[in-house]
N, C-alpha and C positions, 0 to 999 in steps of 0.2 A: 503494499501498498504507500503511495507517494503521498508525504503531506507539504502544506504551505511553507515553505522556509524565507525565511528574510535575508538571503545571500549578500545582499549588497545596500544596507541602510543606509549610506551616503547617497547612490547612486539614488536611489528613493526619495531621499530627504530633495535633492538638487530639480527632481522631477516635477515633483508636489510645489516646490518654492516659482519652478519656470512656470508652471499651469497656474499659480495663485496670479503670479504678476501678471500673467497673458488675461486673466480673468480681471484682474485691478484694473490695467490699463481700458480693455473692452467697458468695464461698469464706468472709470471716470471719464467715457468717451461720450456718457450717457450728459449731454448740454444742455438741458432745458433752456430757453429763453426768460429772463426775469420778465414779469409780469410789471403791469403800472402799480400795484400795490409795496412789489419789491423796489421800484424805483424809490419810491418814496422812503424808502427803510435807511437811507443813505444817513451814516452815524459819524463817522472820521472823515475830514479832507485826506487827502492824499499829502502826507509828505513823505519823500524816501528816506530808506533808513539808510545809511551810509556805508558803503563796500564794506569795509575794514568792520564796521559792527555786524554786517551780515554773516562773515566769516563768524566773528565770534559767539554770535548764536548759533550756530549750527556747530561747531566746535566744543562749544558750552554742553549742548545735548547728545556728542559725541555722534553725531549722524555718521552713515556709513551705506555701503552699497547695499543693506538687507534692510534700510529704514524705506519706509514712505512717508513723506513730508507733505504736511498740510499745511499753507499759508493762507489765513484767511485773510480778507482783504489784499491781495497780493499787488498789487497797483499796477507797476510796470516789470514784474516778474522778476526781477534782482534774486530775491530768496529761492524761488522754484528755479530760474537758473541757476545760482551757484551751486542749490543742491545738488541738481542734475551733472550740471559739470564737472564739479572740484571735489564733491563729497562721493559720488556714484551714484547718488541715491535715485527713486524714482517719487518724482515731485507733483503738487497738482496745485494749483491757487487756484483762490476763487475770489475771482472781482467782479463786482455789482455795475460798474462803470463802461460804459461800452466802449469810450474810447481808450481805456488804460486797457482792458482786453482786448480789442483790435491791437493795440501796437506789443502787447506779452509777448500775444500767441504768434505775430509775425517774428517779431527775437526769436523765440521758440526754433521755430521754422527755421530762417535765417544760419542759427546754430547746429540744425540737424537734431535738433536735441528732440524731437517727435516721441521716440521710442522711450525715454526715461522723462520726459515731462510734457505739462498740460496744464490749462487754463481752462475752470469751466465759469462761463458766466450765467452767476446767478446769486441767489442772496446769498450769503454764509450761514444764514441763520435755518437754511433748509437743506445745508448740505450734511451727505453719509458720511460721519470721521470715526467709522470700525473699521478702516482699514488701517488708520493714522497709527504710527508707531513713534510720530514727533508731527507736532502743531507748532507753530512762530505765528507769533501777534505782535501786531505795533499798531493796538487800538487805546483809546482811551480807558479808565479805568473800569465807566460807569457799564460801555460795550462789553469788558471782560468779564463782568460779572453778570451781564445777560446771557454770555457764552456759557456760563460755566457750570449751568444744569447738561446744556447739550453734550460737553466735555464729558459729564461726570457721567451721564445716560450713556455717548458713546465707546469712549478711550477705554482699552482693555488693562488693566495690571501689568504697569513696567512703561508705560507710553507716557514719554517727554512732553513737555510745554517750556515752551519760551516765549518770557514775554521782553520787548524793548522798553523801559523809562516806566511802564506801568504793569501796576501788580494786580493778580488776580484778589479781589476780597475773599478774607474766610478761607484762604488757601495757606498754606507754609512753603515757602521757598527753600528747596533740598540747599541752593547753593543761588549765590546774586554775585557781580563783578561788577567795578566802574573800568569802564572802557574810554578811551581817548578817541572821537574822532578826526580823521587827515585834517579837519579844517579847526581841530584845537577844541571841542565842545566837549564835555565829561556828559557819557552816558550809562546808564544802569541797566543791565539784563538778569533776566530771575529767571530760575533751569527749577520746575515743578515736576515731579514723578508721581505717576496715578498709583494708589494702593494697592 
């Protein structure tokens, strides 16, 4: 009698990860157009995160090739692009603004990162964050507070959340860093880990 044996567990794991990645990209490709109600839900102006702060945020979260990074309110896509390009992670931005969505999507295409990066044109309060291992935020404290129940509902244990300048009320950061931008302005970044 022949029984099933797991002869190549590492190979099986690699296959599962590849299939999971393909499913993730397919699901991330579902890009519903924002409604008028969504467009009224703009709560924060676009202020780009300086490039060296972006890198510090991704380093603080220990982003690597096995991560799925979601940037909520992704603006021009710089966090998504760096996560995919420099850190080899799969990355998704969520951007409501039409022009920023078009600009960041075009930049991803121009850099040939479509297999690793994607911008969703939708309201960040409606995105499914269950695939995320890392979430990055540069939003006001009040917006972070509104996102908190979504993060608590969707993120699995061990998922990391990195915020730039603004805390998540009621959460205890496991680490914080002061980082000087290239223009000489001091910024604070906070790392949270879901229990």
